[in-house]
Steps between C-alpha positions, in 0.01 A plus 500: 500500500647811655850340541524417126506858361735605775743216421470592128576864575805402701651306213401758231200309372150651465171322577391356171131477593474872546664573160270271311193602698339155534432282786729215576394146494624235739733370230642850444563534877674164510721579200579846633602338833728266320648771287558708823675210662700459174590866484591506870727207441674666204524826677665345803727289275612813315566670833714204604691505172558877530612461857749225407617702203556813726692286756719365225578840365575637852723206582695548175535874563621426853756252370646742249508785746682289749747373246569865388551591857745215547693604193527861637641362829768298301589812302533709809718233667729495202540873511591493867763225476865632481816312511801558717556686814315817591643828354759691704362807682815714479755325272862608485687383185866427463623471146785244474574565129551258211653157527642315201624148577605182312242225530627146560643357171641836388257516213268782628511804718234594747418868524307626790425832656386471866335724761427415853186627689512571874240626745773625744738765381751417777538147351550647153779722635658213682510284177619799293811515720571134414425529123812298378398201700146529364616520137735206545222285646272590215758431222571165664132406510429616143809309374350178621172537305495244211340555161224248582417690822497826323272387215235356744302820592374333821859498629512884497306514831737231644804705389362816667417313817853336526658847443287659760579227764873535422497880527289502818754258654761786489308702760597454870278294731458785741435806288390842625188459273232252593486306172709188474459495113511874397529425124130467395535466124755420232408693189653403162502795257679292235537128500603328169775289353709594195 
């Protein structure tokens, strides 16, 4: 009898026999025992349902938090990505001027203003002394660009790369500077056909 009120108090129930003020019969004791077992079953069942519900909510929150964190990593990686070679630390520029050449087929002209970027000022001075050879090489190269090559914007990088290779081939094999390819960038200030 002493365990029943304690169990009722644990689950928020009060002892009915004290409230009514009458003595219990054997039948009342039996029905109260059944109702206690029933209440205990329902209370543990609700506890199980609540626990499962909390676990589901926590797992959903964890999933969304991890997906947001993954999206942040993707965004950070996109911000970090850069194309091309690293920037020059101390660039030296040589302006070669504007070139206007006939494109194959004599229907269009190609106009281009070009600058060269060096990291070594000695290589720039060496090339500046040979400027007529450099301009002739550039005119010959630009004169070979067809309209189809010009119209495809992906070919602009190929044109720059070809021009850089040709210009770097002008330098001597054993130069006083350490760099075997001193021209680091070809910069088009203008590049269009008319």
